[in-house]
N, C-alpha and C positions, 0 to 999 in steps of 0.2 A: 504494500500499499504505499502511494507517494504522499510525503509530507505536504503541508498547506502552504509552506512559503514559496516565494517565485522559483528559486533555484531547484529546490526539490521536486516541484510540480514539472519543471522543464526537463530535468534529468530523470524523472520517474524514479526517485528514490526517496527513502524515508527521512533521512537526515542529511542536511547540506554540508557535508565533509567530503572532500576529494582526497583519496591518496594519490601522491603525486607520482607521475611516471618517471622511473629512474633506471636508465639504461645500465645493465649489469648488477641491479639490485631488485627490480621488479620481476615478478614471475607469476604465471597463471595461478599459482597456489595463493600467493599473496593478493593479487587482485581479486579473486574468488571470494577469498575469506573476508575481505572488506565489503565486496558487494553484498554477500550473504548476511552481513551484520547490519546492513541497511543503508550504509554510504556508498561511495562511488569508487571501486577499484579502478586501477589503471595498469596497462601494460605500455612498454615503450618500444616501437618497432623503428625508430630513427635510423638505426645502424643496420637494420635487416633488409634481405632481399624480399620481393613480393611473395614469393614461395615460402620462405621461413616465417615471414609475418603471418601469412595465411594459417601455418601450422600453430602459431602461438594463439591466434584468435580462437582456433578450434579447441586447442588445449584448455584455454579459459572457460570457453562455453561448456566444455565437458564437466566443469566443476561448479558452474552456477548458472541458474537461468535468468539472474538479474542483470541490468544494465552494467556495462563497465566501458571504460574509456581507452582509446587507442590514439597514441601520441606520435607525432610525426616532426622532423626537423625541416624547417624551410629557410635555411642558411642560403646566401649566395654562393653558387658552384664555384668551387676553387679554380684558380688558374695556376698552371705549372709555371715554375720559375727556378730553373736548375741552379742558377747561381745563387739565388737567396737560399735554396734548400741546402747547397753545399755549405754556405757560410754557417747555418744553423748546425748541420751535423759537425762542422769542425767545432763549434762551440761545445758541443756535447761529448767530443772525442774523450777528454780527460776522465768524463764520469764513466763512459763505458769502460775505459782502461782499468779504472778501479777495480772492475769486477772481472777483468781479464776477457773483456769482450770488445768487439769492434762495431762501430755505428753501421747501419745500413748502408748499402751503396748507392740508394737512392730512396725517394719518398713518393707516395702516392696518395691519391684520394681515397681513403679507404672504405668509404661508402658515399652513396649519392644523397643529394637534398631532394626532398619531395618535389620542389618546384621544377625538377628536371627528370621526373620519374613517373612517367604516364602508366606504366604497367602497375605501379603501386596504387595510383588511383583507380585502375580498373579492376583491381583485386578488391578495394574497399567498397566499390558499388555494387560488385557481387557479392561480397560477405554481409554488408551493411551492418557493421557494429552499430550499438546504439548512439554513441559518442566518440568523436573524432576531434583531437585537439593539435594545435600547431605551435612549435616554439621557434624562436629566432626570425620570426617573420611571418608572412602569408602566402599561400600558393596563388596561382591566377585565380581571378574572380569567377571565371566560368567554371573552374573546378569546385570552388565553394558552392556555387549554384547548384552544380551536379550533386554534390553529397547532400545538400540540404532536400534537394527535390526527391532524394531517395529515402528521405526521413531521418537522416543522421543528424544529431545535434551537434553544433561546431563551437569549439571554444578556442579562443587565441590568447596568447601570453603577451602583456603589455608592462614595460619598466617605466613608462612616461604616459603623460596625457595625451601627447600626439599620437604615440601609437596606439593608445586605446580608441582615439578618434578614428584611425585608420582601420582598426578592427570592426567598430560599429558600422562605419561607412561601407565595409566590405559585406555587411550582412550577416556577421557572425551572431550566434545566439546569445554568448556571455563572453566576459573578459576576465582572465586571471591576472590580477594585479600582484606582480612579483616585485617584492621589496628587496633592497640589497641585502637584508639578512638572510635571504633564502640560500640554501646550499646548491651546489651544482651549477651548471652553466647559466649564466646571465642570458636572460631572453632578448636582449637588446637586438633591435632590427639591423642597426649599422654600427657595429663596435667602432669603425674608424672615425666615426662622428662623435666619439666620447660617450660617456656614460654618466647620467646625471646622479647616480646612486642614490635614489630616493628612497628613504625608508618605507616599510610596508603600510604603516599607519598614515603617513603623510599622502602617499599615492592613493590610498583607498579614499581617503577624504576628498582629494581632488577628482577623482572618477565619479564620487558619489555626488558631487556638485555638477558635473559636466556631461555624464553618461546615462543613457536611458535604458541600457540593457543590464542584466544581472551582474554584479560583480563579486568575484572570488578572491578572497585576500590569501596572499601567499609569502612566507618568509618570517621565520622565527617563532611560529605558532606551533606550541608543543604540548598544549594541555587545553581543559575546558576554559580557564580563565583567559587564555588567549583568543579563544573563539568568541567569548563574549565581548571581549574588548574589540575585536575586528568588527563584530556585528554593531556595536554602539557607534562605530564611526562610519557606517553605511554600507558595510559587507553584506552581501546576501548569502555568502557561505565561506568555507575556508578550504584551502589546500595544504597538507602537510605531507612532507617527504621524510626528513630526518627523523621524525618520530616515529617512523616504520622500519627504519632500517636494521634495528635490533630484534625485529619479529622473527621466529623461526623459520616463516614462510618466505622470507627474502633470501636473495642470493649473495648477500655480503659474504666475503670470505672471512676466515677466522683473524686475519691481521687487521682487517678493516674494523671488524666488531671490537676486537681488543683496543684498537686506537680510539674508538668512539666511547668505549667505557673507561678510558683512561683520563688522567688529568689534562692530557693534551687537547682533548676535545673542547678546552675553554678558549683555545687560540685557533681561530679560523682566519683565512684571508683569501682575497681574489688574486688569481694569477692567470696570465695568457701562457705560461711556460709549459704547461702540460699539453694542451690541444690546440693553442693558437687563437682561442677564444676566452674572454674573461670568464672564470668560474671559481666559485667559493668552496674550499675545503679546508681540512686540518692542516695546519701550516707543517710543511716538511722541506726537504732539500730542495725539491722542485720550485718552491716559493722562494727561499733564501739564497740559494746558490746559482741554480739554473736561470731563473728569472730575476737575477740581480740588477741593480740599475745600470749598469754598463754594459749589459749583455745585448747582443743583436736581436733585432725584433724576429719572433719566430714565424714561420711560414703560416700561410693561411690555414684556417680550420677547413676540413680535418686533416690536412697534410701534416700538420705540425703533430698531431696525434698519432701519427704512424710512427713518428720517432720516439714520442713520450712513452708509447706502449712498449717498444722495443727495449727502452732504457729501464722501464720498471720490471720488465720480464727479466733482463739480465741481472738486476740486482735481486730480484726474488729468488733466483737460482742459488744466490749466495745467502739466502735468509734475511735479506735487507728490504724493509718495506718503505724506506725513506723516499722513493721515487714513484710510489703509486698514488692514484688519484683517490683519495678518501674524501669524497664530496660530503660536505656537511655544513648546515646553517649555524648561525650564531646562538640557536638555542640548543645546540648539541648536547651540552652537559645534562639537559633535562630529559633525554632519550630514556625510554623504559624498555626492558626486555621482557616481554610478553606476547603471547600469541595475538595475531592481528584483530581477531574477533573480540578478545578481551580489551585491546587497546580502544578499539571503537567504542564499546560499552563505557569504558572508564570516560573517554573524552565526552559523551553524551551525559553522562552522570555528572561530571564536573561543571560542563556547560549549563545545564538545567538546574542544578541545584546550588551552584557556587562553592561546592566542596569537593 
């Protein structure tokens, strides 16, 4: 049974809570557990092929009859620049050498942007998931129209009022207001133009004043008090990512979980050094040494990620997790280790009772 608030009615869920789509963390099991508990679970297919994405959708449907969200990346496709790539690999060479490894001979665009992937669109139109969301920008307007005509609810992520206005003008059904507190990649449409780094509450308030579509607050929200605060400022619902990483249904590896449960979770920062796009995670040597002030600019996203993943893998073989992407928001120390369904229940209880 859908809730009575605007977002819950739109998404056909009981409670206006969304589990954020997180590549490498979200699983069909996590999404299904959240959806079965009355919120909206999410799977991330931004790095998938259409065939792999179809399998993930099928696996999630096998676990829940409830709606769930399918998330896609809409970044500008990367342009190859061999000289730029070579300079970045030279910068990384001493770090590879530390682990007895050599950098890759070259870098590649390890996955396609949805804006350049019509086969992915065709797969979505065939599968018709209940909800599709976009990160890093928007696909062509006619693709949005086609998804909506197929009965799919569409969400877009905005980090500024201007981006939210683009989302609304494109005809999307709701906007996810991503504050700078959020873990993972910043949803900035064009990072080359800079990042206003607006906090979640300031951004939500701006959008509440100027947008007519439902607003989902994202960034730093970890418990019921955060949900209530976001709602008081005009959010129709919330999206939580870091809060779900320690759930047993997530795919977070042991080193990631250990880092999140340690005192280091109190220190998060935004870096381009891992992937080529600004993203917030627990501070490690990728933040402090690879992405140091005098470092060369990393290649475009996701080409830089090809190098970042190779370096993380080389370090991991030596038992070193200091170069891995441990994405986490500023509320990371508040993460709780419990099944996803129990976490959803706890969030609802805290939000509704104030305890």
